[in-house]
C-alpha positions in Angstrom: 36.1 -25.1 4.7 36.5 -22.2 7.2 35.3 -18.7 7.7 33.1 -16.8 10.2 29.4 -16.3 9.4 30.1 -12.6 8.7 32.8 -13.5 6.2 30.6 -16.1 4.6 27.7 -13.7 4.2 30.1 -11.1 2.8 31.5 -13.3 0.1 29.2 -15.7 -1.8 26.3 -15.1 0.5 25.8 -11.5 -0.3 26.2 -12.3 -4.0 23.5 -14.9 -3.8 21.2 -12.5 -1.9 21.8 -9.7 -4.4 21.0 -12.0 -7.3 17.8 -13.4 -5.7 14.7 -13.4 -7.9 11.5 -14.9 -6.6 10.7 -16.1 -10.0 14.0 -17.9 -10.4 14.6 -19.3 -6.9 12.9 -21.7 -4.6 10.9 -20.1 -1.9 9.6 -23.1 0.0 6.7 -23.8 -2.3 8.1 -27.2 -3.5 8.2 -26.3 -7.2 11.3 -27.7 -8.8 12.7 -28.5 -12.3 13.0 -32.1 -13.2 16.8 -31.6 -13.7 19.1 -29.2 -11.9 19.2 -25.7 -13.4 22.8 -24.8 -14.0 24.1 -21.3 -14.5 27.7 -20.5 -15.3 29.1 -17.0 -15.0 32.4 -15.0 -14.6 33.4 -14.4 -11.0 33.5 -10.7 -10.2 36.9 -9.1 -9.9 38.3 -9.3 -6.4 35.8 -12.1 -5.4 36.8 -14.2 -2.5 37.3 -18.0 -2.5 38.7 -20.0 0.3 39.4 -23.6 -0.7 42.1 -24.9 -3.0 41.2 -27.9 -5.2 40.1 -29.0 -8.6 38.5 -26.5 -11.0 34.8 -26.2 -11.4 33.1 -28.2 -14.1 33.9 -26.9 -17.6 36.5 -24.6 -16.3 33.8 -22.1 -15.1 34.7 -19.4 -12.6 31.2 -19.6 -11.0 28.4 -22.1 -10.8 24.8 -21.9 -9.7 22.6 -25.0 -9.5 19.1 -25.5 -8.1 18.0 -28.8 -6.4 14.3 -28.4 -5.6 14.2 -25.8 -2.8 18.0 -25.5 -2.4 20.6 -23.7 -4.4 24.3 -24.7 -4.8 26.6 -21.7 -5.5 30.4 -21.9 -6.2 32.9 -19.3 -7.1 36.5 -19.8 -8.2 39.5 -17.6 -8.6 42.7 -19.2 -9.6 43.1 -22.5 -7.7 40.8 -21.4 -4.8 37.1 -22.0 -4.7 34.2 -21.7 -2.3 31.0 -23.7 -2.5 27.9 -23.4 -0.3 24.2 -24.5 -0.3 21.5 -22.0 0.5 17.8 -21.3 0.5 16.2 -17.9 0.4 12.5 -17.3 1.0 10.7 -14.1 -0.1 7.3 -12.6 0.0 5.3 -12.0 -3.3 6.8 -8.4 -3.4 10.3 -9.9 -3.4 11.1 -8.8 0.2 13.3 -11.5 1.8 11.8 -13.3 4.7 14.8 -15.5 5.6 18.0 -16.9 4.2 20.2 -19.8 5.2 23.6 -20.6 3.9 25.6 -23.7 4.8 29.2 -24.7 4.1 30.3 -28.1 2.8 30.6 -30.5 5.8 33.7 -30.4 8.0 34.0 -34.0 9.1 30.4 -35.0 9.7 29.1 -31.6 10.9 27.7 -28.7 8.9 27.9 -25.1 9.8 26.8 -21.8 8.3 24.6 -18.8 8.9 20.9 -18.1 9.2 19.6 -14.6 8.4 16.2 -13.6 10.0 14.2 -10.4 9.8 14.3 -7.5 12.3 11.8 -7.3 15.1 12.7 -10.5 16.9 13.8 -10.8 20.5 17.5 -11.3 20.3 17.9 -12.5 23.9 15.6 -15.5 23.2 17.7 -16.8 20.3 16.2 -19.5 18.0 15.4 -23.1 18.5 15.3 -25.7 15.7 13.0 -28.6 15.1 13.2 -31.1 12.2 9.6 -32.0 11.4 8.2 -32.7 14.9 11.5 -33.5 16.7 13.3 -30.7 18.6 17.1 -30.6 17.9 20.0 -29.2 20.0 19.9 -26.3 22.3 18.7 -22.8 21.2 21.3 -20.8 19.3 22.0 -17.2 20.0 21.9 -14.3 17.5 25.4 -13.3 16.5 24.7 -9.7 15.3 22.4 -7.7 13.1 23.4 -6.1 9.7 21.4 -4.1 7.2 20.3 -7.4 5.6 18.8 -8.8 8.8 19.9 -10.6 12.0 22.4 -13.4 11.9 22.5 -16.7 13.8 25.7 -18.8 13.4 24.3 -22.4 13.0 26.1 -25.7 13.5 24.5 -29.1 13.0 26.2 -32.3 14.3 26.2 -35.6 12.4 22.9 -37.0 13.9 21.2 -33.7 13.0 22.6 -33.7 9.5 21.2 -37.2 9.0 17.8 -36.1 10.2 18.0 -33.1 7.9 18.7 -35.4 5.0 15.5 -37.4 5.6 13.2 -34.7 7.0 10.7 -32.5 5.2 11.0 -29.2 7.1 13.5 -27.4 9.4 11.3 -25.4 11.7 12.6 -22.4 13.4 11.1 -21.1 16.7 11.9 -17.5 17.4 10.2 -14.9 19.5 9.0 -11.5 18.4 10.1 -8.4 20.3 6.7 -8.2 22.0 6.8 -11.8 23.2 4.7 -13.5 20.6 5.8 -16.6 18.9 7.5 -16.0 15.5 7.8 -19.4 13.7 9.6 -19.9 10.4 10.0 -23.1 8.3 12.7 -24.1 5.8 11.9 -26.8 3.2 14.2 -29.7 3.2 13.2 -30.8 -0.3 16.5 -31.2 -2.3 18.7 -30.7 0.8 20.4 -34.1 0.7 21.2 -33.8 -3.0 22.4 -30.2 -2.7 24.6 -31.2 0.3 26.1 -34.1 -1.7 26.8 -31.8 -4.6 28.5 -29.2 -2.4 30.7 -32.0 -1.0 31.6 -33.2 -4.4 32.4 -29.7 -5.8 34.5 -28.8 -2.7 37.0 -31.7 -3.2 
């Protein structure tokens, strides 16, 4: 599955962000239905999809499932479809704190985009830690858009394995004034959501 982070955010990503409701989406609090919540809907006219393959279950043109703190979203138009897994965190007032969207694995690696709020030191980039273990080198911000500032993320096979078994992906950023600005993404449901995206993307 291919596409730049900006294109990813502009297709399914923006649709997922626009449809976010704190009451209906995981926000890192660990509350989850016992079975996946599945939503089927018509894809909007002119919607983009990038992978050819089998149709979505039941012939649906769009699919939205929740696995604990992760969401799987697919959209299909004709024989092309696009599936991602994502997590969005928001404050009580509904204002988004962060969002992460990942593609189906390419080989054994997983890539996507992380959206963080304004007010961070862009030169410092962000570092990632799975539970208490630091991973990879810091990643740089790609750009800032009205929805927030984007980091193109890429996790290699060992990191994906650690994500599957970890409890939290911790993000270390720096505020513009120099203070630490930590974030944390729950990994509850990550492995199941990733497997589901892989299956749907075939």
